C-alpha positions in Angstrom: 111.6 111.9 75.2 114.7 114.2 75.2 116.7 114.8 72.0 119.6 112.5 73.0 117.3 109.6 73.7 115.4 110.2 70.5 118.6 110.3 68.5 119.7 107.0 70.0 116.6 105.3 68.8 116.7 106.4 65.2 120.5 106.5 64.5 120.5 103.0 63.0 118.2 104.4 60.2 120.7 107.0 59.1 123.8 106.9 56.9 126.4 108.8 58.9 129.1 108.8 56.2 132.2 106.8 55.5 133.9 105.3 58.5 131.1 106.3 60.9 129.9 103.7 63.4 126.2 102.9 63.1 124.3 101.8 66.2 122.9 98.3 65.9 119.8 97.2 67.7 120.3 94.0 69.7 117.8 91.1 69.0 115.5 91.4 72.0 114.7 87.7 72.1 118.3 87.0 73.0 118.7 89.9 75.4 120.3 89.2 78.7 118.6 92.2 80.3 115.3 90.3 80.4 114.4 89.4 84.0 114.1 91.0 87.4 116.8 93.2 88.9 117.4 94.4 92.5 118.8 97.9 92.2 120.8 100.1 94.6 120.9 103.8 93.7 123.7 106.1 94.8 121.5 109.0 95.9 122.6 112.5 97.1 121.6 111.6 100.7 122.8 108.0 100.7 122.0 104.8 98.9 118.4 103.7 98.4 116.7 100.6 96.9 114.9 100.3 93.6 113.7 97.5 91.3 113.3 96.7 87.6 111.7 94.0 85.6 112.2 93.7 81.8 110.2 91.2 79.7 109.1 90.6 76.2 105.8 91.8 74.7 105.3 89.3 71.9 108.7 88.4 70.5 110.0 91.8 69.3 109.5 94.5 72.0 111.0 94.8 75.4 108.7 96.3 78.1 108.7 96.3 81.9 108.0 98.0 85.2 110.1 100.0 87.6 109.9 100.7 91.3 111.6 103.9 92.6 112.3 105.1 96.1 108.6 105.6 96.8 105.3 105.0 95.2 104.0 102.0 93.2 105.4 100.1 90.3 105.4 102.3 87.2 105.0 100.8 83.7 107.8 101.0 81.0 106.1 101.2 77.6 109.3 100.3 75.7 112.9 99.4 76.6 115.3 100.4 73.8 118.4 98.2 73.5 121.2 99.5 71.2 124.8 98.5 71.2 124.2 96.8 74.5 122.9 99.9 76.2 119.4 99.8 77.6 117.4 102.9 77.7 113.8 103.6 78.8 111.6 106.4 80.2 109.1 106.2 83.0 106.4 108.7 83.8 106.6 110.8 87.0 104.1 109.7 89.7 103.5 112.6 92.1 103.9 115.7 89.9 102.3 115.4 86.5 103.8 118.7 85.4 107.4 117.5 85.5 109.2 115.9 82.6 109.6 112.1 82.3 112.4 110.2 84.2 115.2 108.8 82.0 117.2 105.7 82.8 120.0 103.9 81.0 122.1 100.9 81.9 124.5 98.3 80.5 125.4 94.8 81.4 128.8 94.5 83.2 129.5 90.8 83.7 126.5 89.5 85.6 125.4 93.0 86.8 123.6 96.0 85.4 125.0 99.4 85.9 123.9 102.8 84.7 122.5 106.2 85.5 119.1 107.8 86.0 118.2 111.4 85.4 115.3 112.9 87.3 112.9 115.6 86.2 115.2 118.4 87.4 118.2 117.2 85.4 120.0 115.6 88.4 121.8 112.3 87.6 122.4 109.4 90.0 124.3 106.2 89.3 122.9 102.8 90.1 123.9 99.1 90.0 121.7 96.1 89.8 121.9 92.4 90.4 119.5 89.6 89.3 116.7 89.2 91.8 116.6 85.7 93.4 113.7 83.4 92.6 113.2 82.6 96.3 111.6 79.2 95.3 111.4 76.8 98.2 112.1 73.1 97.6 109.8 72.0 100.5 107.0 73.5 102.5 108.2 75.1 105.8 107.8 73.7 109.3 106.6 76.4 111.7 108.2 77.3 114.9 106.8 78.9 118.0 104.9 82.2 117.8 106.7 85.4 118.7 104.7 88.4 120.1 106.5 91.4 118.5 104.3 93.7 120.5 104.3 92.9 124.2 101.3 95.2 125.0 103.5 97.3 127.3 106.2 99.3 125.5 108.4 99.4 122.4 110.8 96.7 123.4 112.0 94.8 120.4 111.5 97.7 118.0 113.7 100.4 116.5 112.5 103.7 114.8 113.5 105.3 111.5 113.3 108.8 113.1 112.0 110.7 116.1 109.5 108.7 118.1 105.9 109.5 118.0 104.6 106.0 118.9 102.9 105.4 122.2 101.6 102.4 124.2 98.5 103.2 126.2 96.1 100.6 127.7 97.7 97.9 125.7 97.4 99.6 122.4 100.3 100.6 120.1 99.6 103.8 118.2 101.1 106.8 116.5 98.8 109.8 117.3 100.5 111.8 114.6 102.5 110.9 111.5 106.3 110.4 112.0 108.7 107.6 111.9 108.2 103.9 111.0 108.6 101.1 113.4 111.1 98.3 112.5 111.3 95.0 114.4 114.8 94.2 115.8 114.2 90.5 114.9 114.5 89.5 111.2 112.7 86.7 109.4 112.7 84.6 106.3 109.4 82.7 105.8 106.7 83.4 108.4 103.1 83.7 109.3 101.9 87.1 110.6 98.8 87.8 112.7 98.0 91.5 113.2 95.0 93.2 114.8 94.6 96.9 113.8 92.2 99.7 113.3 92.5 103.1 111.6 90.4 106.3 111.6 88.5 107.7 108.6 90.9 108.2 105.7 93.5 106.2 107.6 96.6 105.0 105.7 99.5 102.7 106.9 101.1 99.5 105.9 103.0 96.4 106.9 106.3 95.7 105.1 107.1 92.0 105.1 110.9 91.5 105.5 111.0 95.3 105.3 110.5 95.1 101.5 107.0 94.2 100.5 104.1 96.4 101.7 100.7 95.0 102.4 98.5 98.0 102.4 96.4 99.3 105.3 94.0 101.9 104.1 90.4 103.2 104.6 89.2 101.9 101.3 86.0 100.0 102.3 83.3 100.2 99.6 85.8 100.9 96.8 86.6 98.5 94.0 89.5 96.2 95.1 92.9 97.5 94.0 96.5 96.9 94.6 96.7 100.3 96.4 93.9 99.5 98.8 93.4 97.4 101.9 94.4 93.8 101.4 96.7 94.5 98.4 100.4 94.2 98.0 101.2 97.8 97.1 101.3 98.3 93.3 101.5 94.6 92.5 98.8 92.3 93.8 95.0 93.1 94.0 92.7 91.4 96.5 89.9 89.4 95.0 87.2 91.2 97.1 86.6 94.1 99.4 86.8 92.6 102.9 87.3 95.9 104.8 85.4 96.9 107.9 84.5 100.4 108.8 87.0 102.9 110.2 87.3 102.6 114.0 86.5 98.8 113.9 89.1 96.2 114.7 90.4 94.3 111.7 92.7 91.3 111.3 95.5 90.3 108.9 96.7 86.7 108.7 99.6 86.8 106.2 101.8 83.9 105.2 105.0 84.6 103.2 107.0 81.7 101.8 109.7 82.8 99.4 107.8 85.2 97.1 104.5 83.5 97.6 102.1 85.4 99.8 98.6 84.6 101.1 96.6 87.4 102.6 93.6 86.7 104.8 91.7 89.9 105.7 89.0 89.7 108.4 88.8 85.9 107.8 88.5 86.1 104.0 91.4 84.9 101.8 91.8 87.9 99.4 95.2 86.8 98.0 96.1 83.1 97.7 99.8 82.0 97.2 100.5 84.8 94.7 104.0 85.7 93.7 105.3 89.1 94.8 107.4 90.3 91.8 109.8 92.6 93.7 110.2 95.2 96.4 107.6 97.9 96.8 108.2 101.7 97.2 109.5 102.6 100.6 111.4 99.3 101.1 114.3 99.3 103.5 116.6 97.7 101.0 116.6 95.6 97.8 118.5 92.6 99.1 115.7 90.2 98.5 117.7 87.1 99.4 118.3 88.2 102.9 116.2 88.0 106.1 114.3 91.1 106.9 112.3 92.8 109.7 108.6 93.6 110.0 108.1 97.4 109.4 105.0 99.2 110.5 104.4 102.4 108.5 103.9 105.4 110.6 104.6 108.3 108.3 101.1 108.6 106.8 98.3 108.7 109.3 97.6 107.4 112.8 96.9 103.6 113.2 96.5 101.4 116.2 97.6 97.8 116.9 96.6 95.5 119.7 98.4 92.3 118.5 101.4 91.7 116.3 102.5 88.1 116.3 104.9 86.3 113.9 105.3 82.5 113.6 108.6 82.0 111.8 109.6 78.9 109.8 112.2 76.7 111.5 
């Protein structure tokens, strides 16, 4: 914790002299910052999405979790709330030698706004709105299946960078890491059927609505985890290891209704109607109430697909 943050947490214990204003901690049980927040960060190379959840541990301490531009959800050990200003620190994820990452924000009407300072001292401003619940009043009625991959070419897809994807003998693949594939069509609730295979140490993912990554990874034989095959990255852990060996064809049957996701991997239900709390690292945006595309991750290792079919809700 840097000196300014440390000072803000202890100033209420000090007598600062006549006329001095003493910071007063807000009762956390009544805090309006509790909840989930969809965040947009004003980055140096353009806006990017982020996400925050704040909740009570017991009835006295605010804790939470935070998703940055990439990576998985990171824990927040404690959220300080003094004079309406929220402050917390999260650990770095990729470089353990760097300092922690400091974030502060304040309610402005029905929004949060603040700044975040990275490990190199660079500050970025951000704004946040309450994340929608996405609860559905009725179960969906399904429409006709749509083959997003036609077995011939990249019709119906856009790319996030230079193209390295190919279609050969009816197989969609990226022989080398590069850009991601994004469907031109967008969806709300849907059922997805995908048939894929990866090489040894393969790593890819499917982003539902472009926001929630269901992991594709060569993790067979490992203890199930939310960073492994079948998991929703950083959030939801599959109940068993249903992976096949690298080089074998595997199937995903994924149903997404609001925030509730069911993941069937190779015929086994490994996640059943579980709630996805928020966006995962690498999401296209944080506008969770909007329709979104299917994104196929292509910036890690090679991966192959022979079927990608979505059945949208009417």
